[in-house]
C-alpha positions as CSV (number, residue, x, y, z in Angstrom):
1,M,-11.7,-14.8,40.0
2,V,-11.0,-16.1,36.4
3,K,-9.4,-13.4,34.3
4,A,-11.0,-12.9,30.8
5,K,-8.7,-14.0,27.8
6,K,-7.5,-11.2,25.9
7,P,-8.8,-11.2,22.2
8,Q,-6.3,-12.6,19.9
9,K,-5.0,-9.9,17.4
10,T,-6.1,-10.6,13.9
11,S,-3.9,-9.4,11.1
12,L,-5.2,-7.0,8.5
13,F,-5.0,-9.7,5.9
14,I,-7.3,-12.1,7.8
15,A,-9.7,-9.7,9.4
16,P,-11.9,-9.1,6.2
17,F,-12.4,-13.0,5.9
18,L,-13.8,-13.2,9.4
19,E,-16.6,-10.8,8.7
20,N,-18.5,-13.1,6.3
21,K,-19.1,-16.7,7.2
22,E,-18.9,-17.8,3.7
23,N,-15.3,-16.9,3.5
24,H,-14.1,-19.3,6.2
25,I,-13.4,-22.2,4.0
26,Y,-11.4,-19.9,1.7
27,L,-9.6,-18.4,4.7
28,I,-8.6,-21.9,5.9
29,S,-7.4,-22.8,2.5
30,L,-5.2,-19.7,2.4
31,L,-3.8,-20.5,5.7
32,N,-2.9,-24.0,4.6
33,L,-0.8,-22.7,1.7
34,K,3.0,-23.1,2.0
35,M,4.8,-20.0,2.9
36,V,6.4,-18.5,0.0
37,K,9.7,-16.5,0.1
38,R,10.4,-13.4,-2.0
39,I,13.6,-13.0,-3.8
40,I,15.1,-10.1,-5.6
41,V,16.7,-10.4,-9.1
42,S,18.4,-7.7,-10.9
43,L,18.3,-7.9,-14.8
44,D,19.7,-5.8,-17.5
45,E,17.1,-3.4,-18.9
46,G,17.1,-4.9,-22.3
47,F,16.8,-8.2,-21.1
48,L,13.9,-7.6,-18.9
49,K,12.2,-5.7,-21.9
50,N,12.6,-8.8,-24.1
51,F,11.5,-11.0,-21.1
52,D,8.3,-8.9,-20.8
53,E,7.5,-9.2,-24.5
54,M,8.1,-13.2,-24.4
55,I,5.8,-13.7,-21.3
56,K,3.1,-11.6,-23.0
57,K,3.4,-13.5,-26.2
58,N,3.3,-16.8,-24.3
59,G,0.1,-16.0,-22.4
60,Y,1.6,-15.3,-19.0
61,T,-0.3,-12.7,-16.9
62,T,2.6,-11.8,-14.6
63,R,6.5,-11.8,-14.4
64,N,6.0,-13.9,-11.2
65,S,4.3,-16.9,-13.0
66,A,6.8,-16.8,-15.8
67,V,9.8,-16.7,-13.4
68,Q,8.3,-19.6,-11.3
69,E,7.8,-21.8,-14.3
70,A,11.4,-21.0,-15.5
71,L,12.8,-21.8,-12.2
72,R,10.9,-25.1,-11.9
73,D,12.0,-26.1,-15.4
74,F,15.7,-25.2,-14.6
75,T,15.5,-27.2,-11.4
76,N,14.0,-30.2,-13.1
77,K,16.7,-30.2,-15.8
78,L,19.3,-30.0,-13.0
79,N,17.7,-33.0,-11.3
80,E,17.6,-34.9,-14.7
81,R,21.4,-34.0,-15.1
82,T,22.1,-35.4,-11.7
83,I,20.2,-38.6,-12.2
84,L,21.9,-39.0,-15.5
85,K,25.4,-38.4,-14.1
86,I,24.8,-40.9,-11.3
87,K,23.7,-43.6,-13.8
88,V,26.8,-42.9,-16.0
89,E,29.2,-43.1,-13.1
90,K,27.4,-46.3,-12.0
91,D,27.8,-47.9,-15.5
92,V,31.4,-46.8,-15.9
93,S,32.2,-48.2,-12.3
94,E,30.4,-51.5,-13.2
95,K,32.4,-51.8,-16.3
96,L,35.6,-50.9,-14.9
97,N,34.9,-53.1,-11.7
98,P,33.1,-56.3,-12.9
């Protein structure tokens, strides 16, 4: 006798997409997204108020999008500094050790 497979549990997030066949492609796209991690940042109240005003003036719709862009810019600058530091160290080394 073959046992019937238990139906897979569907998360509450995915279930609504399965009700409509048109949403299957969208669902697959969502499942293929990289997993994101949440972080918590504590900020001074005055700084946060200023930040909120700046993001509105610059067309951001959420704090999240503004913080993501700021972190991307910050990490890009750190990478550029690292690359520059490596080039300078290499140039100095070549001049000192011809």
